[in-house]
LUMDO-204426 format. One record per residue: residue in three letters; x negated, y, z negated of N, C-alpha, C in turn. Coordinates in Angstrom, 2 decimals. Atoms other than C-alpha are relative to their C-alpha. Example, Ala and Ser with C-alpha at 12.3 -4.5 7.8 and 13.67 -1.06 7.14 Angstrom:
Ala -0.89 -1.19 0.00 -12.30 -4.50 -7.80 -0.90 1.20 0.00 .
Ser 0.82 -1.19 0.06 -13.67 -1.06 -7.14 0.77 1.09 -0.73 .
REM end
This chain:
Met -1.03 -1.50 -0.25 -0.16 0.27 0.17 -0.55 0.73 -0.16 .
Val 0.52 -0.93 -0.30 -1.45 3.16 0.91 0.46 1.33 -0.85 .
Gly 0.04 -0.88 1.26 -1.45 5.73 -2.10 0.55 1.55 1.01 .
Pro -0.56 -1.25 -0.93 -0.44 9.75 -1.37 -1.54 0.33 0.18 .
Pro 1.81 -0.70 -0.99 -3.49 11.95 0.42 0.02 0.91 -0.94 .
Pro 1.16 -0.96 0.75 -6.01 13.46 -1.80 0.04 1.32 0.61 .
Cys -0.22 -1.25 -0.16 -5.40 16.75 -2.63 0.24 0.79 0.92 .
Gly -0.14 -0.78 -0.62 -4.13 18.06 -0.17 1.03 1.05 0.48 .
Leu -0.72 -1.69 0.03 -1.93 21.29 1.44 1.17 -1.08 1.00 .
Thr -1.01 0.18 -1.41 1.73 20.38 3.56 0.34 1.16 0.32 .
Gly -0.26 -1.22 -0.98 2.15 22.29 6.28 1.37 -0.09 0.37 .
Pro -1.21 0.00 -0.01 5.35 23.59 7.75 0.35 -1.06 1.45 .
Asp -0.67 1.16 -0.58 5.58 20.76 10.18 -0.96 -1.47 -0.21 .
Gly -0.14 0.78 1.40 5.04 18.59 7.41 -1.16 -0.96 0.05 .
Ile 2.07 0.96 0.03 0.83 17.02 8.06 -0.27 0.68 -1.31 .
Val 0.75 0.02 1.22 -0.90 16.80 4.92 -1.44 0.41 0.72 .
Arg 1.14 -0.52 -0.30 -3.96 18.81 5.57 -0.80 -0.36 -1.24 .
Val 0.33 0.06 1.54 -6.68 17.78 2.98 -1.23 1.89 -0.21 .
Val 0.94 -1.39 -0.12 -8.56 21.23 1.96 -1.40 -0.53 -1.22 .
Thr 0.87 0.17 0.56 -11.62 21.34 0.30 -0.50 0.69 -0.54 .
Ile 0.05 -1.24 0.99 -12.33 22.99 -3.27 -1.87 -0.33 -0.10 .
Ile 1.20 -0.32 -0.13 -15.78 24.40 -3.22 -0.63 -1.16 -1.52 .
Pro 0.40 1.03 1.42 -17.81 22.06 -6.36 -0.31 0.82 -0.72 .
Asp 0.70 -0.77 1.62 -18.49 23.84 -9.52 -1.44 -0.79 -0.41 .
Gln 0.93 0.87 0.46 -21.79 22.66 -9.57 -1.41 1.70 -1.36 .
Lys 0.56 -0.87 0.91 -22.98 25.69 -12.60 -0.36 -0.45 -0.94 .
Asp 0.39 0.65 0.94 -24.34 25.16 -15.11 0.10 0.64 -1.38 .
Trp -0.65 -1.22 0.87 -22.21 26.84 -18.10 -0.57 -0.06 -1.39 .
Thr 0.32 0.76 1.93 -24.25 25.40 -21.40 0.13 2.15 -0.30 .
Trp 0.24 -1.43 0.17 -25.08 29.92 -20.92 1.23 0.74 -1.52 .
Val -1.44 -0.69 1.54 -21.73 30.45 -22.97 0.20 -0.66 -1.43 .
Leu 0.41 -0.04 1.64 -23.23 29.16 -26.39 -1.25 1.13 -0.10 .
Asp 0.69 -1.11 0.79 -25.78 32.36 -26.16 0.75 0.89 0.27 .
Arg -0.85 -1.25 -0.16 -22.90 35.07 -24.86 0.86 -0.39 0.79 .
Pro -1.25 0.65 -0.57 -20.12 35.69 -24.46 0.70 0.13 1.52 .
Cys -0.38 0.28 -0.82 -18.17 34.78 -21.17 0.94 1.45 0.43 .
Pro -0.71 -1.07 0.03 -17.42 37.95 -19.42 0.75 0.17 1.32 .
Glu -1.05 0.53 -0.15 -14.54 36.05 -17.80 1.11 -0.06 -0.41 .
Cys -1.47 -0.14 0.75 -11.99 35.37 -19.97 -0.85 0.09 -1.30 .
Gly -0.17 -0.60 1.67 -13.31 36.53 -23.11 -0.33 -0.34 -1.08 .
Leu 0.62 0.72 1.15 -14.53 33.89 -24.96 -1.14 -0.54 -0.73 .
Asp 1.64 0.32 0.55 -17.52 34.12 -27.37 -0.31 -1.04 -1.22 .
Thr -0.81 1.66 0.56 -18.12 30.81 -28.38 -0.84 -0.11 -1.73 .
Gln 0.83 -0.14 1.40 -20.27 32.04 -31.77 0.91 0.30 -0.92 .
Arg -1.32 -0.82 1.01 -17.38 33.86 -33.07 0.92 -0.89 -1.10 .
Phe -0.81 0.76 0.67 -15.48 31.40 -35.15 -1.16 -1.32 -0.73 .
Asp 0.81 1.22 0.84 -16.45 28.53 -37.81 0.73 -0.62 0.96 .
Arg -0.42 1.73 -1.15 -16.85 25.15 -35.96 1.11 -0.46 -0.40 .
Glu -1.12 0.95 0.34 -13.95 23.98 -38.31 1.20 0.48 0.79 .
Ala -1.36 -0.45 -0.53 -11.55 26.02 -36.55 0.30 -0.71 1.61 .
Ile -0.29 0.33 -1.29 -12.25 24.33 -33.12 0.93 -0.48 0.23 .
Ala -0.73 1.50 -0.31 -9.94 21.47 -33.62 1.29 1.04 0.10 .
Ala -1.27 -1.39 -0.60 -6.86 24.70 -33.78 -0.13 0.44 0.77 .
Met 0.27 -0.53 -1.08 -8.25 26.13 -31.18 0.71 -0.85 1.00 .
Ile -0.85 0.75 -0.95 -7.62 22.96 -29.00 1.30 -0.24 -0.40 .
Arg -1.51 0.17 0.45 -4.18 22.69 -30.39 0.42 1.33 0.26 .
Val -0.88 -1.54 -0.23 -3.35 26.36 -30.00 0.37 -0.36 1.86 .
Asn 0.41 -0.06 -1.02 -4.68 25.94 -26.31 0.68 -0.94 1.04 .
Ala -0.84 0.25 -0.65 -2.75 23.24 -25.42 0.88 0.06 -0.36 .
Ala -0.86 -0.15 0.08 -0.13 24.06 -26.34 0.47 1.61 0.91 .
Ala -0.08 -1.16 -1.19 -0.49 27.28 -23.81 0.59 -0.76 1.04 .
Trp 0.02 0.21 -1.01 -0.65 25.05 -21.50 1.43 -0.75 0.61 .
Gln -1.49 0.84 -0.71 2.72 22.90 -21.41 1.08 1.66 0.31 .
Asp -0.82 -1.05 -0.83 4.09 26.77 -20.79 0.17 0.24 1.23 .
Val -0.10 -0.46 -1.23 2.28 27.39 -18.09 0.38 -1.11 1.57 .
Leu -0.58 1.08 -0.69 2.93 23.60 -16.93 0.89 -0.23 0.81 .
Thr -1.71 0.35 -0.37 6.79 23.22 -17.04 0.90 1.41 -0.35 .
Gly -0.76 -1.08 0.16 7.47 27.18 -17.41 0.71 0.43 1.87 .
Pro -0.94 -0.85 -1.59 9.15 29.49 -13.99 -1.22 -0.31 0.47 .
Gly 0.98 0.26 -1.21 7.14 28.85 -11.04 -0.28 -0.94 0.57 .
Asp 0.57 1.43 -0.55 5.23 26.31 -9.15 -1.03 -0.60 -0.42 .
Pro 0.75 0.37 0.90 2.82 24.82 -10.90 -1.32 -0.73 1.31 .
Arg 0.86 0.25 -1.09 1.57 22.87 -7.46 -0.67 0.64 0.96 .
Gln 1.05 -1.14 -1.13 0.79 26.30 -5.36 -1.13 0.27 -0.35 .
Arg 1.28 -0.81 1.07 -2.48 26.86 -5.36 -0.60 1.63 0.51 .
Pro -0.06 -1.42 -0.25 -3.39 30.89 -5.15 -0.53 -0.12 1.35 .
Ala 1.28 -0.21 -1.20 -5.79 30.11 -2.25 -0.28 -1.63 0.59 .
Pro 0.20 1.24 -0.25 -6.60 27.28 0.16 -1.11 -0.93 -0.85 .
Ser 1.52 0.57 0.54 -9.97 26.59 -1.56 0.18 -0.25 -1.43 .
Val -0.18 -0.40 1.34 -8.83 27.29 -5.32 1.48 -0.75 -0.76 .
Trp -0.59 0.58 1.38 -7.38 24.48 -7.88 1.76 0.79 -0.26 .
Ser -1.07 -0.81 0.53 -3.65 25.15 -8.73 0.48 -0.21 -1.10 .
Thr -0.63 0.26 1.40 -1.90 25.22 -12.14 -0.10 -1.59 -0.30 .
Leu 0.08 1.15 0.28 -1.42 21.74 -11.94 -1.66 -0.71 -0.10 .
Glu 1.74 0.02 -0.06 -4.99 20.93 -10.69 -0.47 0.15 -1.64 .
Tyr 1.09 -0.42 1.03 -6.47 22.42 -13.48 0.65 -0.49 -1.51 .
Gly -0.92 0.77 1.65 -3.90 20.99 -16.10 -0.47 -1.42 0.38 .
Cys 0.94 1.37 0.14 -5.06 17.61 -15.11 -1.68 0.01 -0.14 .
His 1.83 0.29 0.33 -9.06 18.42 -15.03 0.05 0.62 -1.59 .
Val 0.19 -0.24 1.65 -8.03 19.90 -18.83 0.19 -1.06 -0.65 .
Arg -0.52 1.33 1.10 -6.32 16.51 -19.92 -1.23 -1.04 0.06 .
Asp 1.14 1.12 -0.38 -9.15 14.37 -18.19 -1.07 0.86 -0.98 .
Val 1.40 -0.49 0.91 -12.19 16.95 -20.50 0.34 -0.33 -0.90 .
His -0.96 0.20 1.92 -9.82 16.35 -23.45 -0.64 -1.36 -0.03 .
Arg 0.11 1.51 -0.14 -9.99 12.36 -22.60 -2.22 -0.19 0.07 .
Leu 1.09 0.27 0.01 -13.32 12.57 -21.45 -1.40 0.44 -1.66 .
Tyr 0.51 -0.60 1.49 -15.32 14.84 -24.73 0.37 -1.14 -1.30 .
Asp -0.25 0.69 1.57 -13.59 12.46 -27.27 -0.69 -1.09 0.40 .
Glu 1.51 1.19 0.15 -15.45 9.57 -26.13 -1.28 0.08 0.57 .
Arg 1.67 -0.20 0.24 -18.60 11.27 -25.92 0.04 0.54 -1.15 .
Leu -0.32 0.02 1.16 -17.46 12.40 -29.12 -0.06 -1.05 -0.57 .
Thr -0.45 1.39 0.49 -17.00 9.28 -30.43 -1.89 -0.82 -0.02 .
Met 1.53 1.07 -0.71 -20.56 7.82 -28.40 -0.73 0.77 -1.27 .
Met 0.92 -1.22 0.58 -22.72 11.36 -30.62 0.34 -0.91 -1.71 .
Leu -0.23 -0.28 1.81 -20.82 10.26 -34.25 -0.28 -1.69 -0.07 .
Thr 0.23 2.35 0.37 -21.33 5.79 -33.72 -1.39 0.02 0.47 .
Arg 0.97 0.51 -0.74 -24.77 5.89 -31.75 -0.63 1.21 -0.28 .
Asp 1.19 -0.40 0.13 -28.02 7.65 -32.06 -0.57 0.49 1.29 .
Ala -0.10 -0.58 -1.53 -28.40 10.32 -29.36 -0.01 -0.77 1.21 .
Pro -0.29 0.90 -0.87 -26.53 8.41 -26.90 -0.50 1.26 1.65 .
Glu 0.03 -0.12 -0.68 -26.89 9.40 -23.47 1.40 0.55 0.93 .
Tyr -1.40 0.08 -0.24 -23.31 10.87 -21.80 -0.06 -0.74 1.70 .
Pro -0.67 0.65 -0.74 -22.16 8.84 -18.44 0.26 1.00 0.75 .
Asn -0.29 -1.48 -1.01 -22.18 11.03 -15.16 1.53 0.53 -0.29 .
Trp -1.35 -0.07 -0.28 -18.59 12.65 -14.42 0.13 0.94 1.06 .
Asp -0.28 -0.86 -1.52 -17.82 13.90 -11.26 1.08 0.26 0.20 .
Gln -1.44 -0.34 -0.15 -15.07 16.30 -11.70 0.55 0.10 1.58 .
Asp -0.70 -0.41 -1.39 -14.23 16.98 -8.20 0.10 -1.62 0.36 .
Ala -0.48 1.18 -0.80 -13.99 13.53 -6.61 0.81 -0.47 -1.43 .
Thr -0.89 0.52 0.62 -12.16 12.65 -10.03 1.46 0.85 0.33 .
Ala -1.20 -0.96 -0.29 -9.43 15.20 -8.86 0.27 -0.31 1.78 .
Ile -0.66 0.86 -1.21 -9.32 13.27 -5.45 0.23 -1.26 -0.33 .
Glu -0.77 1.81 0.14 -9.37 9.91 -6.49 1.57 0.27 -0.77 .
Cys -0.96 0.93 0.38 -7.08 10.23 -8.74 1.41 1.19 0.31 .
His -1.64 -0.58 -1.09 -3.96 12.41 -6.67 -0.06 1.39 -1.30 .
Tyr -0.17 -1.36 0.65 -4.76 15.65 -8.71 1.31 0.80 0.14 .
Ala -0.42 -0.46 -0.73 -2.59 17.36 -6.68 2.14 -0.75 0.05 .
Gln -1.11 0.86 0.27 0.49 14.80 -6.89 0.66 -0.13 -0.55 .
Gln -1.00 0.28 0.81 0.98 14.28 -9.74 1.16 0.62 -0.71 .
Asp -0.51 -0.66 0.35 3.48 15.01 -11.99 -0.18 0.86 -1.37 .
Pro 0.40 -1.28 1.14 3.41 18.84 -14.05 0.60 -0.70 -1.13 .
Gly -0.78 0.71 1.10 5.75 17.07 -16.66 -0.69 -0.60 -0.74 .
Val 0.35 0.97 0.19 4.18 14.16 -17.23 -1.76 0.61 -0.48 .
Val 1.20 -0.43 1.09 0.77 15.95 -17.36 -0.10 0.41 -1.31 .
Ala 0.09 -1.33 0.53 1.51 18.84 -19.53 -0.08 -1.44 -1.52 .
Thr -0.59 0.72 1.26 2.74 15.61 -22.23 -1.56 -0.76 -0.47 .
Asp 1.41 0.29 -0.14 -0.56 14.07 -21.32 -0.76 0.77 -0.84 .
Leu 0.72 -1.11 0.28 -2.64 16.98 -21.82 0.15 0.45 -1.53 .
Arg -0.05 -0.33 1.52 -1.21 18.11 -25.09 -0.11 -1.64 -0.99 .
Arg 0.41 1.12 0.55 -1.38 14.08 -26.35 -1.47 -0.32 -0.06 .
Ala 1.95 0.16 -0.19 -5.67 13.90 -25.17 -0.04 0.89 -0.71 .
Ala 0.49 -1.47 0.94 -5.73 17.59 -27.09 -0.03 -0.32 -1.45 .
Glu 0.05 0.43 1.59 -4.70 16.07 -30.35 -0.53 -0.67 -0.42 .
Val 0.84 1.44 0.59 -6.50 13.04 -30.40 -1.56 0.48 0.45 .
Leu 1.51 -0.81 0.05 -9.61 15.29 -29.42 -0.15 0.77 -1.46 .
Ala 0.44 -0.54 1.57 -9.12 17.52 -32.29 0.63 -0.46 -1.17 .
Ala -0.47 1.04 1.61 -8.04 15.04 -34.86 -1.77 -0.65 -0.01 .
Arg 1.90 1.13 -0.32 -11.67 13.42 -33.84 -1.00 1.25 -0.49 .
Phe 1.54 -1.55 0.40 -13.57 17.46 -34.43 0.29 0.16 -1.19 .
Asp -0.08 0.43 1.46 -11.10 17.16 -37.82 -1.08 -0.91 -0.67 .
Ser 1.00 0.84 1.28 -13.09 14.35 -39.28 -1.20 -0.20 0.07 .
Val 1.21 0.58 0.14 -15.85 14.79 -38.87 -0.67 1.31 -1.24 .
Thr 0.55 -0.77 1.45 -18.26 16.52 -42.00 -1.59 0.24 0.01 .
Gly 1.36 0.07 0.51 -21.49 17.53 -43.40 -1.01 -0.22 1.21 .
Asp 0.99 0.32 -0.85 -24.41 16.31 -41.38 0.23 -0.37 1.47 .
Gln -1.40 0.58 -0.85 -21.72 14.41 -38.70 -0.63 1.25 0.98 .
Trp -0.54 -1.21 -0.64 -22.16 18.45 -37.40 -1.12 -0.02 1.13 .
Leu 1.41 0.35 -0.60 -25.82 17.40 -36.59 -0.55 -0.92 0.51 .
Arg 0.40 1.87 -0.90 -25.76 14.05 -34.57 0.32 0.93 1.46 .
Thr -0.06 -1.27 -1.96 -26.73 15.06 -30.41 0.14 -1.85 0.48 .
Gly 0.44 0.96 -1.17 -26.32 13.54 -27.19 -0.11 0.64 1.11 .
Arg 0.52 -1.07 -1.37 -27.60 14.58 -24.00 0.79 -0.53 1.00 .
Arg -0.91 0.20 -0.91 -26.50 15.09 -20.83 -1.21 -1.01 1.07 .
Ser 1.58 0.28 -1.07 -28.56 12.96 -17.74 -0.61 1.49 0.52 .
Asp 0.87 -0.94 -0.46 -29.41 16.49 -16.68 -1.48 0.31 -0.52 .
Gly 0.89 -0.10 0.94 -31.75 16.77 -19.84 0.78 0.78 -1.46 .
Ala -0.26 -1.09 1.71 -29.28 19.52 -22.09 1.07 -0.78 -0.87 .
Val -0.05 0.56 1.49 -29.29 18.53 -25.95 0.99 0.70 0.03 .
Phe -0.94 -0.90 1.39 -26.25 19.23 -27.88 -0.15 -1.00 -1.11 .
Thr -0.69 0.40 1.43 -25.06 18.92 -31.39 0.90 -0.26 -0.34 .
Val -1.52 0.15 0.01 -21.92 17.87 -32.10 0.66 1.73 -0.03 .
Glu -0.51 -1.63 0.22 -21.35 21.56 -33.16 -0.51 0.81 1.14 .
Ser 0.20 -0.96 -1.47 -22.89 23.16 -30.11 0.98 -0.99 1.07 .
Phe -1.11 0.78 -0.79 -21.03 20.32 -27.88 1.26 0.39 -0.03 .
Ala -0.91 -0.62 0.59 -18.03 21.43 -30.19 0.46 1.40 0.76 .
Arg -0.21 -1.50 -1.01 -18.52 25.40 -29.08 -0.21 -0.09 1.46 .
Tyr 0.19 -0.48 -1.53 -19.35 24.48 -25.40 1.46 -0.97 0.51 .
Leu -1.25 -0.01 -0.62 -16.00 22.27 -24.85 1.14 1.00 -0.15 .
Val -0.93 -0.29 0.00 -13.89 24.51 -26.30 0.19 1.13 1.00 .
His -0.37 -1.37 -1.12 -14.52 27.28 -23.30 0.71 -0.65 0.89 .
Asp -0.20 0.07 -1.78 -13.56 25.12 -20.32 1.65 0.23 -0.64 .
Pro -1.83 0.09 0.20 -9.43 24.74 -21.77 0.16 1.33 0.28 .
Ile -0.04 -1.43 -0.18 -10.04 28.65 -22.33 -0.06 0.34 1.01 .
His 0.77 -0.39 -1.41 -11.70 29.17 -19.02 1.22 0.24 0.35 .
His -1.29 0.37 -1.11 -8.90 27.47 -16.95 1.27 0.88 -0.44 .
Leu -1.34 -0.44 0.14 -6.28 28.92 -18.71 0.35 1.07 0.32 .
Tyr 0.03 -1.14 -0.83 -7.73 32.40 -17.70 0.45 -0.17 0.90 .
Asp 0.08 0.53 -1.99 -8.25 30.64 -14.13 1.47 0.19 -0.07 .
Val -1.16 0.06 -0.16 -4.81 30.49 -13.97 1.40 0.43 -0.48 .
Thr -0.80 -1.07 0.75 -2.91 33.29 -16.19 -0.45 1.10 0.22 .
Gly 0.35 -1.34 0.08 -5.34 35.96 -15.74 -0.15 0.81 -1.32 .
Ala -0.08 -0.28 1.48 -4.81 36.39 -19.61 -1.43 -0.44 -0.81 .
Arg 1.58 0.07 0.88 -8.34 37.00 -21.45 0.63 -0.60 -1.71 .
His -0.47 0.62 1.46 -8.77 35.05 -24.57 0.72 0.87 -0.86 .
Ser -0.23 -0.96 1.33 -7.25 36.46 -27.85 -0.24 -0.36 -0.73 .
Pro 0.32 1.00 1.10 -8.47 35.30 -31.09 1.23 -0.14 -0.74 .
Arg -1.19 -0.26 0.51 -5.56 34.51 -33.45 -0.43 1.04 -1.34 .
Pro -0.03 -0.65 1.65 -5.40 36.61 -36.60 -1.10 -0.59 -0.95 .
Gly 0.53 0.80 1.25 -8.30 35.26 -38.94 -0.66 -1.07 0.38 .
Ala 0.36 1.38 -0.14 -9.23 32.53 -37.34 -1.37 -0.14 0.63 .
Glu 1.41 -0.39 -0.53 -12.44 34.37 -35.28 -0.29 1.04 -0.32 .
Asn 0.83 -0.65 0.58 -15.09 36.31 -36.96 0.12 1.65 1.09 .
REM end
């Protein structure tokens, strides 16, 4: 059985045309050193214990953009992900980072398996997924990850892991790096810069 076409756009003639998304090959670890000029998040302005709550608040906001007014399947431009595609990505980031966090908490200095986010978007047919299901799965994945961070205590924050490109993280820097991703992508789809909750960020 042939599955749905990968990340395509249907033209007025009913023909689905695959549109290439330019892969994001940036090294975003700089967000650990300075505020993001686009989304406005400063990853050093909050306590590490606040990260779980930030994940939950962000996941709630994704429910609104995925299931609210408008068509989340519509791309703003042919080469830019739709809200739905970004939502699928954020859901999968939460799942992936829960796996990586578990590795860091249970193994000594593990190396994370590689993950190609752009290949995943095509292979998993992000553009054809159901927005309501994605919203539910995103919330569940975010809660699992948030609960995992809630369980981290004491010296566990100092445990390490590394990417295949050599970048090394502690659990704390990993958490701060991670939380920027869903917040930045919410900015990508809404245009609203990050606004700290009162008392949550210094």
